[in-house]
N, C-alpha and C positions, 0 to 999 in steps of 0.2 A: 626186598633187597635187590640190588642190581643183578640182572640176569646173568647166569653162567653162560659160557660160550655156546653150549648146546641147548639152551632153553628154547630157542626159536624153533627147534626141531620137534619139540614135544608139547609146547604151550602156545596158546593163541590169546593174545592180550587185546581186549576190546576197550575202547574209550571214545568219547565224543570229541572230535577235533575242535569244536567251537567252545569247549569248556576251558577258557583261559582265565577270565576274571570273574569273581564272585559278586553276587548282589549283597552280600554281607550276612552276618550271623542273625541279624534281626529279621531277615527274610526266611529264616529257618534253614539256611544252607550251611554245609560244612565247607569252610574255605579250603581245606586240604584236598577236596575233590577236584580243585581247579589248578591248572598248571602253574600260573604265576605265583599265587600265595605259597604253593608247595615248594616251588623253586627258591623263593626268598627264604623260607624256613630252612631249607637244606643248605643253602650257601651260608646263612648265618651260623648254623650249627657247625659247619665245616671250619669257618674262620675262627669262631670262638674256641673250638676244640684244638685246632692247630696252634693257635696263639697260647693256649694253656700249656701244651707240650713244649713249645718254644721256651716259655718261662721256666718250666720244670727242668729242662735239659740245659739251660744256659750255663749254670755253674760247672757243668761237665764238658763245656766247649764243644758241644755237638752241633753239626751243621743243621741249618733250618730244614733241609730236605728230610732229615730223620724225623723231626717233629711233625712234618706235614704227612708223611706216610703213616706214622703212628696214629695221627688223628683219624685217618681213613680206616686203619685197622680197628680202632676203638669203636667207631660208628658202624663198622661193617659186620659181616656174619661171624667174625672171630670173637667179638665181645657183645656189644649191645644188640647187634643184628641177630644174635641167636634167639632173642625173644621175638616170637612171631608177630605179636601186636606192634612192637616198635618198628619192625621191618615193613609191615604192611601199611602203617600209618605214615611214617616219615620217609621211607625209601621204597615205595611200591614199585613193581616192575614197570608200570605204565610211565613212571617219571624218568626212566633210564635214558630215553632218547633226548629229552630236553637237557638233562644234566650233562650227558656226554657231549652233546652238541656245543653247549656253552664252554665246557672244559676244552674242547678241541679248538674252538675259536680263540680262546686264550692262548692255547699252545701254538697255534698258527702265528699269532702276532708276537709271541715271545721268541719263536724261532726266527721271525723276521728281524727282531731287535738283535738277536745274537749274530745274525749275518751282517746286519748294519754296523755293529760294533767291531766285528772282526776285520783286522787289517791283513789283507793277503800278503802284503810286503813283509810283514813280520814272519810269516811262515816261510817265505822265500829266504829271509836272512838267517833262519835257524841253522845252526852249525851241524856238522856231521855227527858230533857227539850226541846231541839231543835226538836226532833222527835214528841213530843206531840203537840208542837205549830204548826209544819208543817201540821200534820194531821188535827188538829182542825181548822186551817185556810183554809183547803180545803173543809170541809164538807158543810158549809153554802153557799159558792159560787157555789158548785155543785148543791145544791138545787135551787139556783137562775137559773142555767142553765136548770134545769128540768122545772121550771116555764116558762122560755123563750120558750122552745121547744113546750109547750102546747099553749102558747099565740100567737106564730107566725103562721100566717095563710097562708103564701106563700110557704109552704113546698110541695115537690113532695110526693104524697100519696104512691108511690112505695118504698120510702126510709124506711129502717129499723128504727123503733122508737128508739130502744135502742142505735143504732149507732149515731143517730142524737143527743140524749141527751148526749152521751159520748163525742162527739167532742165539743159540746158547754161547757160541764162541765170542760173539760181539759183546754180550752182557758180561762175560767173565774176564775179557781181555782189555777193555777200554777204560779210560780214566776221565773223570768229570773235571774239566778246567775250572768252572766257577766255584764248585765246592772245594776243590783243592786250594784255590787261591785264598778263599776265606779262612780255611783251616791253617794255612801257612801264616797268614796275618795274625791269627789268634795265638799261634805258637811262637810268634816273634822270629820266624824264619824267612819271611818273605823277602827281606833285603840281603840275605846271605847268599853265597855262591850256590849252595845246595838248593835253596828256595828258587832262585832264578832258573837253575837247570831243571827243576821239577816243573815249573810253569811252561817252559819251552817244550819239554817232553810231553806234557799232557795236552798241549795245543796240537802237536803232531798226532797224538792219539785220537783227539776229537775229529781231526780231518779224516783219518783212516776209518773211524767209526761211521762217518757219514757216507763215505764211498761204499763200505761194506753193507750198510743198511739199504742203500739204493739197490745194490745187487741182490740182497736178500729178498726185498719186496718183489723185484722182477722175477725171481725164481720161485716165488710163493704161488704162482698161478697153478690152479688145479686142472687146467685144460688138458685134454689128452695130447694135444699137439705141443711140441716144444717151441714152435714158432712164436707163440704168444710172448714168451719171455724175451725172445730176440727183439720183437717189435717194441716191447717196453724199454729195453736198453737203448735202442736206436732213437726212439721218441724222446727219451730223456737227454740224449746227447744233442739232438736238434734244439730242445728247449733251452739247455744251458748255453749253446752257441747263440741262439736268438737273443737271450738276455744280455750276454756280453757284447754282441756285435750291434744290436739295435736298441735295446732298452737303455743300456748304460750311456751311449752317446746322447740319447734323447733327454735323459735326466740331467746330464752334464750341460746341455743346451739350456734346460730350464733353470739351472742354477746360475748360469752366466747371464741370463736375462734379468736376474734380480740384482740391483746395485749392491755393492759391498757395504755391509753395515746395516742394510735395510732388512726388516723381518720378512719372512716368506708369507704370502697371502694365504687365506683360508682355502682358496681354490687349489693352490699348489699342494698344500699339505693333504687336502682331501683326495686329490688325484693320485698322489703317491700311496695313500692308505687303501684306496680302491684297487690299485695295482696289486697289493698284497693278496686280496681275495681272488682276483683274476688269475694270478700265478698259481695260487693254491688250487683253484678249480681246474686249471689246465693239467697239472701234474696228477690230480686225482682222476681225471678223465682218461689220461694215457696209461693209467695202471700203477702209478707210484702214489705214495701217500701225499696228502695236501701240504704237509709241513715241509716237504722237500722243496716245493715250488716257492713257499714263503721264504725259506732260508736262502735259496739261490737269488731270489729277487732282492733280499736285503744285502747280499754279498756284492751285487753289481752297483749299488748306489754309492757314488764316490764319498769318501770321508770328507767331512767339512761341515759347514753351518747347517745344511739341510738335514743331515743325519742327526746332528746335535739337537736341532729343534724338534724333530720327531721323537727322539729318545726322551726329551724332557716332557713331552706331552703324554707319552704312552707308558713309560716304564713303570711308574709307581702303581698305576691302575692294573696293568697286566700282571706284573710280578707280585703285587701285593694282594690282589683279589682273585684273578682268574687262574693264575698258575697253581696256587695252592689247591684249587678245585681239581685240577688234573692229578696232582699227587694224591689227594684224598680219594679220588675215584680209584686209583691204583690200589689203595688200601682197602676200599670198599669191595673190590673184586677179589681180594685175597681172603681165602677161607682156611684158617689154621686147623679147623676141625677135620679137613681132609687129610691132615697129617697122621691121623690114627691108622691109616692104611699103610701096610708094607714098610714100616720103619722109615717114614719120611724124615723124621728128625735125625736119624743116623745118616741119612743121605745128605742133609744140610751140614751136619758136623763133619762130614767127609769132604764136601766140596769146598768149604771155606778155607781150611788149612792148605789143601792141595793147590787151590788157585793162588792164595797168598804166597805160598812157597814157590810156585812156578814163576810168579812175577819177580820175586826177590832173586831167584837163581839167575834168570835171564838178565836182570838189571845188573847184578853183581859181576857177572862174567864180562859184559861189555864195559862196565865201569873200570874194572881192573885193566882192560886193554887200553883205556884212555888215562891210565895213571891216577885214578881216583882211589882214595882209601877204601878198603873193604867195608869199614864201618859206615861211611857215607853211602856206599852202594846199597847196603842193607836198608838203611833208612829211606833212600830214594825208592827202592823196591816196595817198601811198605806204603809210602805216600802214593805210589802209582796204583794202589788197590782202592783208592777213593772212588766211590760211585755216586751217581746223581741223576740228572735229567736224561741224558742220552740212554742210560740203561732202562729207565722207566718207559721211555718212548719205544725202545726196541721190544720190550716185553708186551706192551699194550698192542703194538702193531702185530706182533706174532700171535697174540690171542685173537685179534680181529680177523687175521688171515687164517685162523683155525690151524695154525702150525703148532701152537702151544696150547695144551689143554689146561683145565682149571688147576689140576694138582701141580703140574710142573711150573705153571705161572706163579702159584702161591709159594712154591719152594724157592724159586728164583728171586721173588720179592723179598723173602726173609733172608736169603743169602746176601742180597745187595744191602739190606738194612744192617745185618750183622757186620759185614766187611767194612762198611763205612763208619759204623759206630765205634769199632775197636781201634781204628787207625790212630786217631788223635791221642787217646790215653797212652797207647804203646809208645808212640814217638816222643811224647812229653816225658815218659818214664825213662827211656833208654838213650835219648839224644839231647845233649847240651852242646851248642857250638863252642868250640875251644877258643878261649880268649887269651891271646898272647899279648896282653896289654902291659907295657912297661910303666911302672908308677912314675908320675910326673909331679913336679912341685909347682909349676906355674899355673895354678888353678884360679888365680884372681888377676884382675887388671893391676892391682897394687904390686903384686909380686912379679909382673912381667917386665922384662928389660926393654928399654927404649931403643936398644940397638939390635933387637931380635924381632922375629915375626910375631904378630899378634893374631892369634886364632880365635875366631868368633863363630858361634853357631847361631844363625838367624832363623827363627821360626815364622812361617807365614801361614795364616789360615785362609786368606782370600786376597785377590789382587789389590783391594783397597789398602792393605797393610804395606804395600810395596814402596810408594813414593817417599814417605817419611823415613822409612828404614834405609832406603838407598841414600838419601841426603844425610842421614846420621852417620853412615859409614864413610861417606865422602868427607864429612866434617871432622872425623876422627883422625885425619891427617896421615894417610898412608904415605910413606916416603921410602927412599932407597935404603936407609938404615933400619927402618921398622915397617916393612910391608904388612898388609892385612890379608889374611886368608879367611874368606867368609864361606862357611858351609850353609847353603840356603836350603832349608828343610820345609817342603810343602806338606802341611798336616792335613790328611784326608780322613774323614770319619769312615770306619768300617761299617757298612750297612749291608742289607740283603741285595742291593743293586749290583748287577754284574758289571755295569759300566764303571763303578768305582774301583773294581779290581783290575780292569784292563789298563788303567793308567800306570800301574806298576810295571807291567810287561812292556808298555810302550815308552816308559821313561828312558831317556837317553837316546831315543829315536827321533829327536827333534828335526823339524824341517818340513814334514808333510802336514796335511790338514789334520786338525784335532779330531779324535774319534768321538768325543763327547764333551760335555760341559766341564767335567773335572779335568780332562787333559787340556782343554782350551785354557783353563786357568793356569795349569802348570806351564804351558807354553808361554803365556803372558809373563809369568814370574821369571822364567828362564831368560826370556828376551830382555826384560828390564835389567836384570843383574849382569847380563852379557854386555849391555850398553854401558853399565857402570865400569866394567872391566876394560872395555874398549876406550872409554873417554877419560878415565881417571887412572893415572899411573900408579903402579905398585899395589894394585888390588887384584887378587885372584878369587874367583868364585867357583863353587862346585855345587850344582843343583842336585837335590835328593828328594825322594818322596817317601813318606811314611803313611801307610794305611793301617789304622788301628782304631779300636773303640775308644771313646773319650776316657773311659775309666782306666785304661792302661797306656794311654798315649804318652804320658810322662816317662814311662819306662823306655820307649823308643828314643825319646829325646836324650835321656840320661846315658843310655848305652852308646849312642852316637857321639855324644860329647866326650865320653871317656875314651872311646875308640880313636877319635880325632885329636884328643888331648887339647881341647880348647880352653881358653882362659875365662870366657864368659858366654852366657846364653842370653840372647835378646828375644823376648816373646811379647806379642801384642797384648794389651789390656782387653778384657772381655767386653768393654763398652766402647762405642763409637760416638763421635760428636755429630749431632744432627745439624740441619741448616739453621735452626734457631738457637744453636749454641748449647742445647741440652745434651747431656751424656746419656745415651740410650743403650740398654743391654742388647747385644746382638744374638748371643747364644749362651744361656746359663751354664752349659756344659764346659765352655771355655774357661770359666772361672775355676771350676774343679781341676782342670788341667794345670792352670797356673799355681793353684794351691799345692797340688801334689808335687809339682816340679820344685817349688821352694823347699819342700820337706826332704826331697831325696836327690837333689842335684849334686853332681860330683865337682862342680865349679861354681863360680859366681853367676848370679842371674840378674838380668835387668828387665823389668816390666815396663813397656813403653805405652804411655797414654797418648794416643795419636790425635793431635789437633792440627796437624800440618807442621812443616818445618821450613818456613821462609822460602816459598817458591816450590813447594813440593808438588805442584801440579806438573812441573817439569821433572823428569826422572832424575836428572842430576843438576842441582842448582849450583853449578861450579862457580858462578859469579856472585852468588848471594853472600851477604854478610850476616853472620849468626851472632846473636847476643845470648850467651849462656850464663846461667846463674847456678852456683852450687850453694845449697843451704847446709851449713855444717853445724851439728850439735855435738858430735863426738861419738866414738864407737866404731867398730869394724865396718859396718855398712856405710857410714858417712865417710870413712877413709877411702872406701872403694869408689864412692861417688866423686870424691875429691880427685882421686887418681884418674878417673875417666875424664873429668872436666879438664884436668891439666893436659892430658893428651890432646884434647880438642883445642886447647889454647895455643898449641904449636902451629895450628893452621893459620895461614896469613889473613884469612877473613873471618876468624872467630875471635870474639872478645869475651873474656871470662871475668865474671864477678863472683868472688868468694865471700859469702856473707856468714860470718862466724857469730853464733849466738852464745852469749856468756851469761851465766847466772848473776843476778843483782846481789847486792850486799845482804839484804834481808833474807834472800833465799839461801845464801851460803851459810849464814848463821843458823838458820833453822835445820840445816842438814849436818851440823857438827857431830851430833850423836850418831847419825847414820854412817858418817865417814869413819868413825871409830870402829864400827862393825864391818866396814868394807873389807873385802878379801884382797888377796894379792893380785888376782886376775884383773880387777877393776883398776888397781894401781898401775899395773903394766899397761893396760889399755889407755889410761889417761896420759901416761908418759909418752906413748906413741902418738896420741892425738896432738900433744904439745909440740913434739918434734915436727910433725907434718905441718902444723900451722906456722911454726917458725920458718920453715923452709919456704912456704908459700909467701910469707911476708917478705922474705929476702928476694924471691923472684919478682915480687910486685915492685921492688925498688928500682928495677932496671928494665922491666918489660911493660910497655905502655898498654899492651892488650890484656894485662891482668890487673884487676882491681881488688883490693882486699878491704873489707868493711867489717867492723865489729859492731854488734848490736847487743846491748846489755838489757836484758828483759827479766822480769820476775815471775811471769805466769803465761799461760797459753794465750790469753787475750792480747797481751802485748806482743807475743810472737806473731800472731795473725796480723796485727796492725802493721808490724815491721815488714812482713812479706807483701802485704797489699800495697805498700808504698812504692815498691819496685815492680809491681805486677806487669804493667803495660810496656815496660822497657825491655822485656826478655822474650826470646823465641823458644827457649828450652830451659826448664828447671831440671837439675840433677840432684836427687836427694837420696839419703839412705833410708832403708826400710825400718831400721831400729831394732830388729830381732826381739821384739817384745819388751825392751828395756823401758821402764817408766822414768819420766823426767819431769821435774816441776815446770820446765820450759814448755811442755806440751800438755800441761794439766788441763783437763776438761775437754781436750780435743777428741779423745777416744770415746767419750760418752755417747755421741751420736754418730759413731763411725759406720759408714755404709760398706766399706771394703777394708776390713782390718788387715788383710794380707799385704796392703800397701804401706802399713805403718800410719802413725798419726799425721805426719806432714804430707806424705804421699796421698793419703785419702782426702785431705783438705784440698790439695791442688787438683785432684781428679774429680772433685765434686762439681755438680752443675751449679751449686750455690756460689762457688768461688769463680767469679766472672773473669775468665782469662782466655786468651787465644794461644797461649804457649803450650807446647807439648811437655810431657813430664816423663823423665826416666828414673824409675825407682830401683835402686841398686841393693842387692842382697849379697854380701860377701861370703864366699865359702870359708868355713872355719874348720880346719882339720882336727884330728884327735891325736893327742900325745900318747906316749907309751903307757901311761896310767889312766888314760881317758880324759885328761884335762884338755881344754881348748888351747890351741896354739895360735898366737897372733903373729902374723907375718910382718916383720919390722922393715922390710926393704921397701923403699919408695922408688917409683919408676924414674924420678928425676935424678936419683943417685946411682942408677944401675950402671951407667957406662962412663959418665963424665962427672968431674967436679963442677963447682959452680962457674969457674972461669971458662972452662971449655963449653959449658952450656950457653954462656953468653956469646961465644963465637958461633955456635950453631944457630943462634937466633939473631945474628948480626943484622942490623937494619931495622930491627923491631924494638931495640932497647934504647933507652935514653937515660943518661946518668943524671938522675934527678933525686932530690931528697924524698924519702918515703912520706914524711909528714905533710908535704905541701899539696901533692896532687893525687897520687894513687893510693895513699893510705889515709884513711880518716876514721876516727873513733866517734861514733854517734851514740848519744845516750837518749833514752826515752824519759 
């Protein structure tokens, strides 16, 4: 097992340096006597064990750091390592140097990435509230660390008292930003005011922790002279100054030499990565830990394309493979068997509540001074007890510097583990954000008034979704009487990557270079919709970001939709059209998001199958002419599609065709018995359908941009043939999902359905087999519940909301022509 901190004083480990690779078992050699096969076995065991604990703890919403430390505890002397044969074969003392070297290389590059992703300007912009809460929340836990240092009796007398207090104080007082951000996202608090304040406060905490750690390392020198510590501090100041005054301008010059939009060369990337090692070497030589140099070096690299390129190349490998090795080693060094001495468990159970209470008291006092509710102050204090990477780094450095012995190291690892593990369940139990949501009726496009604002929630997975959605909003005809308010929600998957979390804290700070690929996408989306707002009148946009696992992403969408009281949600289909016209699945998880959203949405939902919308290569095709077709079969979803199509028809450059499919005579006769059993609900729905169609017919008599066509069909085959006849003439199909209603008009279409969530007609139009270049908007109407649970049908039509038919003609003057319905715009076509 990995050597305790004092093993080098009593043991001599001998091994042959040339024994790196084996000649194989057929040569009679044991592969585990050689360093490379042994290291591969060790890292494989670490990865498999940590992933197992990640899987086990996932239902309990535990951070990944908990699983990784527990993996090390399981493999270490606390569990499996208690068996001497396992310890000597799998984790012999001679392997400690190789294992720790690789773990520290991973740690060096991870700290470089943390510095690279951190925006100093964010820290500068942090308000007095976050700074005050961060400082106040650190003072009392630091005092607890002071008390622990005096109460602990197993300390080496030669250790500097101030260093011992400093290391314990840092571990107990700081907060882990990446772990907290992920926890807030899983608790659905990351977009709340409390969540944003927590992130800002933890960011200040992290900065303080790095400064204190540098000081602790400098004061850890065991030399008899105190000048060594002074030299370390002065050398570090010179190093930081050199990085900001010399290295930063040099890298800025390197970035400027690369043309905008061109990728960086392998030589440039390699030069930057070598600089990480050089910086780490310098700080190690001058007496500080190597990670400090890597962190500062990452901090001085300007935010922008170079940083994003490096993060994309390194982050998955470093955070996915090498960093778990560091956490696991922390667990391997932890020996719970040492707890049998001197009531160590009582010591742990004393430290945890005292530290948590100290954080809470300090945070609550300052929160009250800033007029925050006491309840929010308590929850904020609890969240500030979240531990992670920085605490493990401090403990390991303290152990390496021989400031912390094996027993206090093991105690503090367990304290860190317990404090982080209990935070998420406690917060989930005691805190629910207060929702002061006023019930609203306008949850559908059909029920929205034409002389009132139309609120739409637009969901974006990637920048490729933007052009068609922008053009769709422009074609929905925002005007003075009925402006459009679009809430643009960028959906980001919650992963283990720290860069995915930083976009939340940086959101709303647009204007500077992107910190990473995720924020670069967010900036692109914000810019596109800002252009829409600038160039199209009566459109307002509000960009938002939601970071969540795909399994619960629909909850974020629904909560935001209800909070903003929107009438409809527009979300992209999970398939994208390829160059050859095929519909290819981009991410299977997106289909689950759409399915869950349809089941739980508080308003209507439109799924957009994106094949482009007439000039969508330009962000706003304001001069384009759109041919829109609404396929109407009847039912609430089709009425929602008809209502959206009618709104679009008011646009001067949109031409609407309403194709009404009617059952043929033979179908009607075959359904007489079924109609006798039909309930009142269907009767009401059919009556509303008839009223809607009559009004569309009336509009078509005097509006040349609206065309009404009846198609009498008897089965699904005739329906498909009728749709194919008008296929190439349209840019956009708007259809209802159908809500599971079976109809003889779509008979047979669902037998080979690929995407039943789109309904029979939507699935047909979205299929690769249906050759079309038109996009498809599949509408699902929100249907509320009556007092006794029965469905409520909204009878209001948008074209009746503010004007009668005559005033509507005045509003569309110049587009109407007084012509008979039978001659041009209305035709009955029979198959």
